[in-house]
C-alpha positions in Angstrom: -28.1 -1.3 24.4 -24.5 -2.1 25.0 -22.0 -1.1 22.4 -19.5 -3.9 21.8 -18.2 -3.1 18.3 -17.1 0.4 17.2 -16.8 1.1 13.5 -15.2 4.3 12.1 -16.3 4.0 8.5 -19.1 2.5 6.3 -16.3 0.8 4.4 -17.5 -0.2 0.9 -21.2 -0.2 0.0 -23.4 -1.5 2.7 -20.9 -3.7 4.4 -21.1 -2.2 7.9 -24.9 -1.8 7.8 -25.3 -5.5 6.8 -23.0 -6.4 9.6 -25.0 -4.3 12.0 -28.2 -6.1 11.1 -26.6 -9.3 12.4 -24.7 -7.6 15.3 -27.0 -4.9 16.7 -24.3 -4.0 19.3 -22.3 -2.4 16.5 -22.2 1.4 16.3 -20.8 3.6 13.6 -19.0 6.5 15.1 -16.6 9.2 13.7 -13.0 8.5 14.7 -11.8 10.8 17.5 -15.2 12.3 18.0 -16.5 12.9 21.6 -18.8 9.9 21.2 -15.8 7.7 20.1 -13.8 8.7 23.1 -16.8 8.0 25.4 -17.6 4.6 23.9 -14.0 3.3 23.5 -13.6 2.0 27.0 -16.7 -0.2 26.5 -15.8 -1.6 23.1 -14.7 -5.2 22.7 -13.9 -4.9 19.0 -13.1 -2.2 16.5 -13.5 -1.9 12.8 -11.1 0.8 11.5 -9.4 1.9 8.4 -5.7 2.7 7.6 -6.5 6.4 8.2 -7.3 5.8 11.8 -3.9 5.9 13.6 -4.5 4.0 16.8 -2.0 4.7 19.6 -0.8 2.9 22.7 -2.8 5.4 24.7 -6.0 4.3 22.9 -5.2 0.7 23.7 -4.8 1.5 27.4 -8.2 3.3 27.4 -9.9 0.4 25.6 -9.8 -1.9 28.6 -12.3 -4.4 27.2 -10.8 -4.6 23.7 -10.3 -8.1 22.3 -10.0 -7.5 18.6 -9.3 -4.9 15.9 -10.4 -5.4 12.3 -8.6 -3.0 10.0 -9.7 -2.4 6.4 -6.2 -2.4 5.1 -3.3 -4.6 4.1 -0.9 -2.8 6.3 -1.0 -2.6 10.0 1.6 0.1 10.7 -1.1 2.4 12.0 -1.5 0.1 15.1 0.7 -0.4 18.1 1.4 -4.0 17.4 3.6 -4.8 20.3 1.2 -3.5 22.9 -1.7 -5.3 21.2 0.3 -8.5 21.4 1.0 -7.9 25.1 -2.7 -7.3 25.7 -3.7 -10.3 23.7 -5.7 -8.2 21.3 -6.2 -10.0 18.0 -5.6 -8.0 14.8 -7.4 -8.9 11.6 -6.4 -7.2 8.3 -7.2 -7.8 4.6 -4.0 -9.1 3.0 -3.9 -9.6 -0.7 -7.0 -7.7 -1.7 -5.0 -4.7 -3.2 -2.2 -6.6 -4.9 -3.4 -6.3 -8.5 -5.0 -2.9 -8.0 -1.7 -1.5 -6.6 0.3 -3.1 -9.4 -2.1 -1.7 -12.0 -1.8 1.8 -10.6 2.0 1.5 -10.5 2.0 0.6 -14.2 -0.4 3.5 -14.9 1.9 6.0 -13.2 4.9 4.6 -14.9 3.3 4.9 -18.4 2.0 8.3 -17.6 5.5 9.6 -16.6 7.4 7.8 -19.4 4.9 8.9 -22.1 4.2 12.3 -20.7 0.4 11.6 -20.5 -0.5 14.3 -18.0 1.6 17.0 -19.8 -0.1 16.1 -23.1 -3.5 16.1 -21.6 -3.1 19.5 -20.0 -1.7 20.9 -23.3 -4.7 19.8 -25.3 -7.2 21.0 -22.6 -5.5 24.4 -22.6 -5.9 24.7 -26.3 -2.1 24.7 -26.9 -2.1 21.7 -29.3 -0.6 23.0 -32.6 -0.2 19.8 -34.5 2.3 16.9 -34.6 6.1 17.1 -35.1 8.6 14.2 -34.9 10.0 15.0 -31.4 7.0 16.7 -29.8 5.9 15.0 -26.5 8.0 12.0 -27.5 8.4 10.5 -24.1 10.6 7.6 -23.1 10.7 4.1 -24.5 10.3 1.5 -21.7 11.1 -1.6 -23.7 14.7 -2.7 -23.1 15.0 -0.6 -19.9 15.7 -2.0 -16.4 13.0 -1.9 -13.7 14.3 -2.2 -10.2 11.7 -3.3 -7.7 12.2 -2.8 -4.0 10.2 -5.6 -2.4 9.7 -9.1 -3.8 6.4 -9.8 -2.1 3.1 -10.3 -3.9 2.8 -6.6 -5.1 6.4 -6.4 -6.2 6.0 -9.6 -8.2 2.7 -8.3 -9.7 4.5 -5.2 -10.8 7.2 -7.3 -12.3 4.7 -9.3 -14.4 3.3 -6.1 -15.8 6.6 -4.4 -16.7 8.0 -7.7 -18.1 5.1 -7.6 -20.6 6.4 -4.2 -21.7 9.7 -5.7 -22.5 11.6 -4.4 -19.5 14.2 -6.4 -17.5 13.3 -6.9 -13.9 15.7 -6.9 -10.9 14.7 -7.1 -7.2 15.9 -6.0 -3.8 14.2 -7.0 -0.6 14.8 -6.9 3.1 15.8 -10.6 3.3 19.0 -10.0 1.4 19.2 -13.7 0.6 20.4 -13.2 -3.0 18.2 -15.9 -4.3 16.5 -15.3 -7.7 12.8 -14.4 -7.7 10.4 -16.4 -9.8 7.6 -13.9 -10.4 5.6 -16.1 -12.7 6.6 -15.1 -16.2 10.4 -15.2 -15.6 13.1 -15.4 -13.0 14.8 -12.2 -11.9 18.0 -11.5 -10.0 17.9 -10.3 -6.4 20.6 -7.7 -6.0 22.0 -5.5 -3.1 20.3 -2.1 -3.2 23.3 -0.1 -4.3 23.8 -2.5 -7.3 20.1 -2.4 -8.2 20.1 1.4 -8.1 23.1 1.7 -10.4 21.5 -0.3 -13.2 17.8 0.7 -12.9 16.2 3.1 -15.3 12.9 2.8 -13.3 12.5 2.2 -9.6 9.3 0.8 -8.1 8.9 1.0 -4.3 6.9 -2.0 -3.1 8.3 -2.7 0.3 6.5 -1.9 3.6 7.4 1.2 5.7 9.4 -0.2 8.6 12.3 1.0 10.7 14.5 -0.9 8.3 13.1 0.8 5.1 12.4 4.3 6.4 14.6 6.8 4.6 16.5 3.8 3.1 17.2 5.4 -0.3 18.8 8.5 1.3 21.2 6.2 3.2 22.6 4.4 0.1 26.0 5.5 -1.1 26.5 5.1 -4.9 
C-alpha cells in the first residue's frame, strides 16, 4: 500500500485514526525516525505539530509533497518561503487557542500578583502559622496598567480579561499605526514600545516570534 500521508502525532483523541479509516494511505510515524526518513520522499501530505521543526532540507527530500497540515496556530516551524516556491500548501488551525491562551495568561498574572504558588508551597510544606495583615499580601491589579504587545485576537482577548479586573489597557503592535484598538469592552491607546514600557505595571507578550520581534525588548532604550 502506498503511503501518501505521513502523520507524526495522534493529535487529540482519535482524530488521526478516524482520518485513517477514510484515508487508508495515511501512516502514523514518529518524527525523525528511520521509518519517517524512509517514507518522506513518497509522502504527498504531512500532518505535523508545532514540535516538529521542518527544515528546507526536509522539503527538498519530500519531492512529492503537496500539502502540510500543522496542528498549531503558528507556522514558524516551517520553511515558508521554500514551501511557497515549491507550491506546497500549508494549512494551520488559526483561532483555536485564542481564549485558552488568554485564560492561561490571566491565570499566570493572578498567580504572580497574588503569590499563589508561594502560598501553595508554604501550606503543603507545613509552614502555615496563621494569618497576619501583611503576610502573602501580593499586589493589587485594579488600577494598574497592562501593556499588551500584540493587538491581534489573543492580545485583545487578554485585554478583555484584565479590563474586567479594573486594569487600564495599552497596546503596542508591529504595525505602528498609532490607531486606537477596540477590543470589545473598551478602546485602548496604541503606543510606541518605549512609551508603553514606561507606564506599564504588567506586560503581556502576545505578538508572534519574527525577525522583527526577536530580542525586541532588549533593544528598547528607556
